[in-house]
C-alpha positions, 0 to 999 in steps of 0.5 A, a space after each residue: 750486085 754484089 751478093 749476100 754474104 755467109 753470115 745471111 745467106 742460106 747454108 746449102 748441107 750435103 747428108 752422106 746417108 740416110 738412114 733413120 737418123 737422117 730421116 727420123 732426126 736431121 731432116 726434123 732438126 733441119 727442117 726448123 731451121 730452114 731460114 739458116 740450112 736448106 738441105 741440098 744434096 742427099 747421097 746413098 749407097 743404096 739409090 731407091 734410098 737416095 732418091 726417095 729421102 732426097 724428094 721429102 726435101 726437094 733435094 739432089 739426090 747420087 750414089 757418089 761421094 764425089 757428086 755431093 762433094 763436087 756439088 757447089 750448093 753443100 757448103 755444109 757435110 754431114 757423114 751420117 754413113 757407118 764408122 768405118 767409112 768415117 775418116 775418110 769422108 771426113 777427110 775428103 770433105 775437108 779437102 774438097 773446101 767445104 764451109 763445115 763438117 759434122 761427122 756423127 760418133 765416134 769420128 774416127 776408129 782409132 788415135 790414129 785416125 782422129 790425129 790425121 783429121 785433126 791435121 786435115 782440119 789444121 791445114 784446109 781450115 775446115 772446121 770438124 764438130 762431132 754428133 755429140 747432141 748433148 753437147 749442144 743441147 741448150 740444158 748441158 750448156 747452161 750447166 755448163 756456164 752454172 757449175 761452178 767449181 763442180 767439174 774440180 770438187 765432184 768424185 761420182 759421176 753417172 749417166 743412167 740410161 733407159 730407153 725404147 728401142 729405136 724403131 719406136 722413136 724413129 717410127 713417131 718422128 717420120 716413116 722410115 725407107 728401107 731399116 736395116 735388117 735386125 736378127 736376135 744375137 746369139 747369147 751364147 756365144 761370149 764374142 757376142 756378148 763382148 761386141 753388145 758391150 763394145 757396141 754400147 760404149 760406142 753407141 749409147 755410152 758415147 753420148 754421154 762421154 764427153 759430158 763424163 769427162 768435163 768432170 773426170 779431170 784424171 780421165 786419162 786413168 781410167 779402170 774399170 771394175 765392174 762391166 756386165 751385159 745387159 739384154 737385149 741392148 744395155 749395160 752396167 758398168 763402173 769405172 773408178 780413176 784416182 778421184 772419180 767414181 764413174 757409173 754406166 747403165 743402160 737398158 733399152 727394152 719395152 721399157 714405157 717411161 723412158 729416162 736418159 740423165 747426167 749426174 755429178 756429185 760432191 760433197 756438198 752438192 749436186 747436178 742432174 738434167 734430164 735429157 729428153 727423148 731426141 728422136 721425139 722432138 721433146 726440147 731441151 734438157 732440164 739441168 737441176 743444181 741441188 744446194 743444201 736445201 735450195 734446187 736451182 732449175 735450168 729449161 726446159 728450152 726452145 730447141 734439143 742438141 741435135 738442133 744446137 749442133 746444127 746451129 753450132 755449124 752453121 755459126 761455123 760456116 759462116 765465120 762467126 764462131 770459132 771450132 771447138 778444139 781438136 785435142 778437146 775432139 781426140 781426148 773424147 774418142 780415146 775417152 770412148 774408146 779406152 772404156 770400150 776396150 777396158 770393159 771388154 777386157 775385164 768380162 768374166 765370160 763365165 757371168 757374162 752369157 747369164 741373164 741380167 738383174 735389173 737391180 741398179 738400172 732404172 737409177 
């Protein structure tokens, strides 16, 4: 009797790292896709966390990457470990002969690591996607299919994020096991401010930077005009290229009303995409086109970008879809790294430690 084809059988998922993102985002997303995907193996360096999280989904648990990669029930590997381990783990998953790999952002720490990953993916034929969830959101995809010449004509691009701390949404989604402890940063230290700005770009802005890059044809000529840290965690960063003005704004505080928006404006039309907080699985983004007095609204759709990226992975693993180009992933990464480093380089130490005012943050 013949076995089911990859296009019809349920594919096994192995997850490296069982922290809050795995517990509060990936497991709920996968639970809604149990007709195509099933969690088979959870690995974490903390054996109690690995065992407890795996028990939620009836999966095998381990503290060893080799055990997970050697598990024949694992077809797709999700890498949710600390950033510094991403590149080596992506490469190991490709060499282990898995069918597809998801790596959380950023998938490498520098361009050299990204090039190594690209080469190994090409050599092994294992497709890789990066967990930039907004690029898989049906609201973004609907906008992409309807924006016409706007990426060519746009002159101003904005990303505005106002959110409570992650822990609030994590607790809405599930009971978190062993959340990493955090202390109060010393904002009198300029190096702490620099680290906070770099972390803001690579940890928060990076979600929308692939979107911004799609509207920035001259993205390699980026210049930071102003960079300001917003306490306790956030930023106001103004950038420009020869043809674009870019504004990045974020504040994570005790706000009662979350907001996450992306905007692209030209002289005669605009696009605004309002994303939902993904932790609470609140459905897709809504895209609004404004052309003169006319408004066109696309969405909401039934799922968000996290579920969208898992759907993409299933299709890649089954061989029914083509993977994104390696150059796209590399360009997205280097765009983020360039902005992070330029932001830190332009930081004025005398003003960075002053309390940030709120004007311009709640856009």
